[in-house]
C-alpha positions in Angstrom: 56.0 24.1 4.3 53.1 26.4 3.4 49.6 25.9 4.5 47.0 24.6 1.9 43.4 25.6 2.1 41.2 22.8 0.9 37.6 23.9 1.9 36.4 25.1 -1.5 35.7 21.8 -3.3 34.3 20.0 -0.3 32.1 22.9 0.6 30.7 23.0 -2.9 29.9 19.3 -2.8 28.2 19.5 0.6 26.2 22.6 -0.5 24.9 20.6 -3.5 23.9 17.8 -1.2 22.2 20.2 1.2 20.1 21.7 -1.6 18.7 18.2 -2.3 17.8 17.8 1.4 16.5 21.3 2.1 13.0 20.1 2.6 13.9 17.4 5.1 13.3 17.9 8.8 15.8 18.2 11.7 19.2 16.6 11.3 18.3 15.2 8.0 18.7 18.6 6.5 21.7 19.8 8.5 24.2 17.1 9.1 26.3 16.0 6.1 26.5 12.3 6.9 22.8 12.1 7.7 21.9 14.0 4.5 23.8 11.6 2.3 22.1 8.6 4.0 18.7 10.2 3.5 19.5 11.1 -0.1 20.3 7.5 -0.9 17.2 6.4 0.8 15.0 9.0 -1.0 16.4 8.0 -4.4 15.9 4.3 -3.7 12.3 5.0 -2.6 11.5 7.1 -5.6 12.8 4.4 -8.0 10.9 1.7 -6.2 7.7 3.7 -6.2 7.9 4.6 -9.8 8.0 0.9 -10.6 5.3 0.2 -8.0 2.9 2.9 -9.5 2.6 0.9 -12.7 1.7 -2.2 -10.8 -0.8 -0.4 -8.6 -2.6 1.1 -11.6 -2.8 -2.3 -13.3 -4.4 -3.7 -10.2 -6.9 -0.8 -10.2 -7.8 -1.2 -13.8 -8.4 -5.0 -13.4 -10.5 -4.4 -10.3 -12.7 -1.8 -12.1 -13.2 -4.0 -15.1 -14.0 -7.1 -13.0 -16.5 -5.1 -10.9 -18.4 -3.8 -13.9 -18.3 -7.1 -15.7 -19.7 -9.1 -12.8 -22.3 -6.4 -11.9 -23.8 -5.9 -15.3 -23.8 -9.6 -16.3 -21.7 -8.9 -19.4 -19.6 -11.9 -18.6 -19.0 -14.2 -15.7 -15.7 -12.6 -14.6 -12.7 -10.7 -15.7 -10.5 -13.6 -16.7 -13.1 -15.0 -19.2 -13.6 -11.7 -20.7 -9.9 -11.1 -21.3 -9.4 -14.6 -22.6 -12.1 -14.2 -25.1 -10.9 -10.8 -26.1 -7.5 -12.3 -27.0 -9.1 -15.2 -28.8 -11.1 -12.8 -31.0 -8.0 -10.6 -31.4 -9.7 -7.5 -30.1 -6.6 -6.0 -28.5 -7.7 -3.4 -26.0 -5.4 -2.7 -23.1 -6.7 -2.7 -19.5 -6.5 1.1 -19.1 -8.8 1.7 -22.0 -11.2 -1.1 -21.0 -11.4 0.3 -17.4 -12.3 3.8 -18.8 -14.9 2.3 -21.1 -16.3 0.2 -18.2 -16.7 3.2 -16.0 -17.7 6.0 -18.4 -19.6 4.1 -21.1 -21.1 0.8 -20.2 -23.1 0.5 -23.4 -19.8 0.4 -25.3 -18.7 -2.5 -23.1 -21.9 -4.3 -24.0 -21.2 -3.8 -27.7 -17.7 -5.2 -27.2 -19.0 -8.2 -25.3 -21.6 -8.9 -28.0 -18.8 -8.7 -30.6 -16.9 -11.4 -28.6 -20.0 -13.7 -28.4 -20.6 -13.6 -32.2 
């Protein structure tokens, strides 16, 4: 029986995996089994953190709005402001409100006066 060389496909697959892990340190960039484990871990972390980033920004926006609202006596707190915004159907998302609160507080006063009318 003749000998069959089988290294080509496996080597190509491993090279592809190694290119993904080229920036990892130590065995994580050299050993095939460790590279595959680290690749799975990296992809899981990247997905989790993409989802987490949205949550973190929402927390940041809410904290900024609440700080400006309480400090400048526009309203008592964030939750009352948002509740009254929705009652008056002034639909502004938290990102825009946070930018208004930080960059242009006079505009926030105008919005709060519009709510109180």
